[in-house]
N, C-alpha and C positions, 0 to 999 in steps of 0.2 A: 449393577451396570454391566458386568461381564456376562451375566445370565441373559440380559436383554440383547447384548451383542451376539450371543449364540443364537437367540431366537431370530435375530435379523438375518443371519446366514441360513437358518432353516426355512425361511420364507423364500420360495423360488424366485419370484420376480424381484424382490429386494436384494437377494443374493446376486442375481445377474447384474443389477445396477452397481452394487458395491464392487464386484469383480471387474466390471467394465471400467469403473472409475480408477481402481488400482492399476489396471493395465495401461490406461492412458498416462497415469502418473509415472509408471515405470518407463514408458517410451519417452516421456518428457525429460526424465533424469538421464536416460541414455544419450539423448541428443545433446545434453549439456556437456558431455565429455568427448564428443566427436569433433576433431579439429577442423577448422575452415581450410579449404585449399589455399596453399601459399604460406601457411603458418607451420612452423616446426614445433610439434608438441613437446619434444625433449628440451628444446631451447626455452620454451615458455615455462616448463616445470623448473628448469635450472634458475631462471630469472625469479620465479616465485619463491623458491627456496632461499635464494640469496637475499631477496627483498625482506623475507620474514626474519632472516638471521641478522640483518642490519637494522631492523626496526622500522623498515619502510613499508610495512604491510598496509592493508587498506585503511587502517586508522589514521595514517598520515597522508592519505590522498585527499583530493578535493571531495567535498561533500557530495557532489553530483555523481562522481565516479563510484564513491563508496556506496551510495544509495542504489545506483544502477547495478553494481556488482551484487549487492544484497538481494535485489529483486530477481536477479538471474541465477541465484544459487551458486555464485562463484564462476559461472560460465563466461562472464564478461572478460575477466582477467585471463581466462584460458583461451580466449578468442575462438570459442567453439561455434558450431552451427547455430546454436541457440544463444549466442553471446548477448544479444539485445534483450532476451527474455520477454517479459510481458510489459516492460517499461513503455514502449511506444503506444501500446493499447491504453495503458493507464493515462498517459499524457493526452492522447486523442479523446478519451472519454471525458476528462476534466475540461478540455478546451470546448468540446461540444456542449457540455453542461453549462459552462459559463456563457457561451454564445446564445443559449436559449433566452437569457435575460436581455441580451443586447439586440439580437436580430429578430424582428417580428415574425419572419417566416418560420424560424425554428420554434418560437414560442407557440405559433399556431399548430405546428406539427405535434408538439408535446401535448396540446389539448385535444388532439384528434383521437387519442386512445391508442389502440393496438396498431392500426395502420400508420399513424404518425410516428410511433415509437420504432416501427420497423424501418421507416425511412431514415430516422436519426441514427439507427444502428448501422445502416448502410453507409451513411456519411462518416460515421466513426471508423468503419473498416477502411474506407478510402484514405482517410487522414492517417490512420495507423500505418498503412503501407508507405505513404509519403514521408512520415516521420522516421520510419525504419530505414528508408534510403538515406535520409539526412544523417541519422545517428550512426549508421554503419560506415558511411564515408568519414565521419568524424573519428570513429574508433580506429579505422584503418590509418588515418593521419597520425594518431597516437602510436599505432603499432609500428609505423615506419621510423618513429623516434621513441623506442620503448623505455628510455630513461625516464620519461614523464609518467609512466605507469609503474615501473618497477624499481626506479632508482638509477643512479649513475653507473652502477656496475653492469647493467644490462644494455648492450649495444645493438643487438640484432636478434629478432625472433622470426623473421620472414625468410623463406627460401627463395622467393622471387618477388621483385618489386616492379615488374613490367606493368604496363597499362592494362593488358588483357587479364593478368592475374588479379589486379585490383578490381576490375569490373566483375570478375567471377566472384570475388569475395563479397562485394556489395550485393550482388544478386543472391548469393547463398545465404547471407545473414538476413536479407529482407524476406526471402522465402522461408527461412526458419521462423521469423516472427509471424508470418502468415500461417504457418503450420501450427504454431502455438495457439494462435487465435482460433483456428479450426478445432484444435483439441479442446479448448475451453468451451466452445459452443456445443461440441459433442457431449461433454460431461454434463452440461446444463440440460440438454435435451434427453439424454439416454442414461445418465448416471445419477449420482446423488450430490446435491449441493450446487452452488454456483461455480461453474467451471473455471472462470477467470480467477476468482478468489482462491480456489483450490490450487491453481498453478502458482500463485504468489505464496500461498501457505507452504507448498512443497519446496519451493526455492529457499524460503527462509529457514524452514525446519531442517533442511539438509545441512545447513551451516552450524546448527547447534552443537553437535558432537565435537567438531573440530575446535570451535570457540571454547567450549568447556575444557577440552583436553589441553588446549594451549595455556589456559589459566593454571591447570594442575602442573604442567611441565615447568612453567615459569615461577609459580608461587608455592608449589607444594600442596600436600593433601589438606593441611589446615585451612588455607585460604579457599581451596576448592570446595570443601564441605561447608564452609561459611557462606560462600556464594550460592550453593545449592539451597541452603536454608533461607537465605534472604530472597532467593528467586521464588521459592514457594509462597512467601508472604507477598511479594510483588504480584505474582499471578493471581493470588486470592483477592488482593485489593483491586486489580484491574477488572477481574470478573465481577466484583461487587459493583464497581462504578459503571461498567458497561451494561449491567442489568438494571441499574437504577433509572427510574423515570418518574416524572410528575404526571399524574393522571388527572386531567381537567374534565370534570363530569359534564356530560351533555345530555339534555332531555329533549326528546322529540314529541311534539304535540300530536294529539289524535286528530285524524281527518278522515272524512268519509268520501270514498270514490265509488259511486253507484250504491250498491248495498253492502260493500265491504269497508271495513274500518282499517286504516293504516296508521302507523306511528304509535305513540304512547310508550315507546321503549326508552330505556336508559343505557347510555354507553359512555365512553370517555375518549379523550384525545391523549395518546401517550406522547409526552414530550421527554425525550431522553436527556440525561445530564450531558452526555457527550454526543450531540447530534451531528457534529462535524466529522466524527470518526478519525481516521488517520490522515485525512487530506491536509489539514493545517501544518502538520509536521513535515509532510512531503513538500508542500509549498515553501515552507521556511528553509528546509535543507537545500532545495534547488536554488532558491534566490540567493541564499548566503554563499553558495558555491560560485556564483557568477564573478564576484570580484577576484577570487583566486584564479579562475580560468583566464580572465582578462589580463591579470598581472603576469601570468605564466607566458603569455604571448608577447609581452612587452619587455621581457628581459633581453638585454643586448647580448650579442654573440661573445663578447669578452667576459661575460658573467656579471657585469655591473647592471644596475637597474635604477630608474628614477626614484625619487624619494617616496612618492605615493605607492609605488610598487613594493618597496621595502616595508612600508607601514602595513600594507595589506598582507604580505607574506608573514610578518611578525604577529599580527593581531587577528586575521580573519581566515587563516588556513588551518591551524591546529585547534581542535575542539577544547583543549584544556586551558585556553586563554580566557580570562574574565570578560574581556570585551566581546569575544565570540559568544560566550554563554549569554551575556546580557542582550545582545542583538538577537540571538536565536530565540530567547524567551519572548522578547517583544514582538517578533515576527509571528510566533505561534499564537500569541494572544490576539494580535490583529487579524490574522487569517481565520481564526476560529469564529470571531464575530462576523467577519466578512462572509465566510462560507455559509454560516447559519442564516444570515440575512437574505442570501440569494436562493437558498434551498427551501426555506419555510416562509411563506407569505401570510402573515396573520390576516390581512385584509381579504385575501382570496378565500381563506378558510372560513372567515366570518360570513362572507357573501354566500358561499356554498351551504353553510348551516342555515342561513336565513331562507335560502331558496327552498330547502326541504323541510322547513318548519322546526329546525333545531335551535336550542338556546342553552346557554350556561345558566344554571340556577342563580338568581340574584343579579344577573347581568343582562341588560337590554340587548336585543339583537342588533346587528349592523356595526356601526362605528364603535360603540362602547365595548362590544365583544372583541373587535380587532385590537383596541387599546389594551384590554385586559390580557389577551393572549401575548401581545408584545411585551407587556410588563412581566408576565410569568416567564416568557422565553428569555428575557434579558437576565432575570434573577438566576435562572438555572444555568445559563451559558457562562456566567462568571466563574463558578466553581469548576465547570467543565473545561474552560480554557486553562485555568490554573492546574488542573489535573493533567491535561495534555502536556503542559510545559514541564511539570515535575517528572512525568514518565520519560519525556524526551531527553531530559538532562541526566537521567541515570547513567547512560553509557559514557557521557562526558565526565561525570563525577568518578566513574570507575576508571576512566583513563588517567585521572589525576591520582586516585587513591592506590590503585594496584597496577597501573600501567597497561590495562587491557585496551585493546583497540576499540574503535567506535562501532564494531559489530558485536559488542557485548550483548549476549543473548537476552538477558532479563531486563530489557528497557528499550526505549525508543520505538521506532516503527515496527521492529521485529515482534516485540511482545504484544503490541496493540493489534497487529494483523493476525498473529497466531491465535490469540484469545478470541478476537472478533469472529474470524472465519470458523474456528473450532466450535464456538457456541452456536453459530448459525447452522452449521452442518449437522451437529448433534440434534438441534431442534427439528430439522427437516426429517432426519431418520426417525426421531421420536414420533413425529406426526404420522409418518407412514406406519409405524408400529401400532399406534393408537387406533388407526383405522381398522386394524385387524384384531383389536381388543387385546393387544399385548402391552406389557409395562414398558415405559420409555426408559431412556438412559438416565434421566435426572430424577427418577422416582426411587 
């Protein structure tokens, strides 16, 4: 692997792509530490230190803030220029993808090929900017009352709360999101791998050292080494499942076009065990965070709250509660089946196969093929959904077992994204090496 990595850097065009990608990643991380105008960096750091000391770190915050802070590489709680990170783009992409099922115009654009995809990408960019404005305004609202982010000991982190300053902060954070989106597209076009995925990968990976060191500081070397060993097994299991797929054989009949013969080839439809990726975990985390956010705004000024607010704060805020874990698991199972059902259409696949003379051996073309594909898809989605639920529960179990926060590195969205993006990027580099008759990373 290291020899192949050296060969990649000895290839001039591939070396340029790798160095360009690393340069963009360095700029992205630099922007994550540049404070937004109107925010005192020293006060934010003091509040963060006090929050960690009192046990009010990100593991005790709402799921949405915890997830957004994870995807921003910690920039959210520092209220930096890149505080929103890539989260608005992820949300916009998911919304546009879901709307393609509901809005006929979007579905038609999806079927138009490259030109339609370009139009959908443009809509995604517009929606990203709109969501960035909304989310930056929400974050500034929290910043004006920082106790909701850092605990009761933090009373002020802003140097100026005038309307002009707030508008500048909204514009700055929105521009930061636009710049991150541009960085991602530059990496996709001129670098290696998918730019947006690498931005997320960088944000999450940047938090690994601090999370592991916090475990060592709190629990000692014994627990630290045990966590590392367990982490290796978890990563190996995630890699195994992410690479697992059911290959449905497809045979194309021979046909004559003029004097040429086409078809007669054998291929397969790769159905991954985890076709939904990390999306169900993100959906479940965001949805489960809503009751806590609503309850937070329904607490009275004297500190008292209605009965339903108290129940939500006791059962649906901390991840170590059994009710939270049960609802979280059920939501992941539901969203896994839901997302797979809207992203893979067996009827459409069967019709396309029939149009080009393809068939599954032993299965009639048309409706029987669609029913067979739906049957196979359902059978492999069940273990895929259970796998996602188990991986997502690892940080919550760690929270109960060793007191680690919900950013526990070897589990949840972090490990799924790290492994998924890492595998995809290595495959792309390997493919470019193979084009030049070099050995790949995985050989």
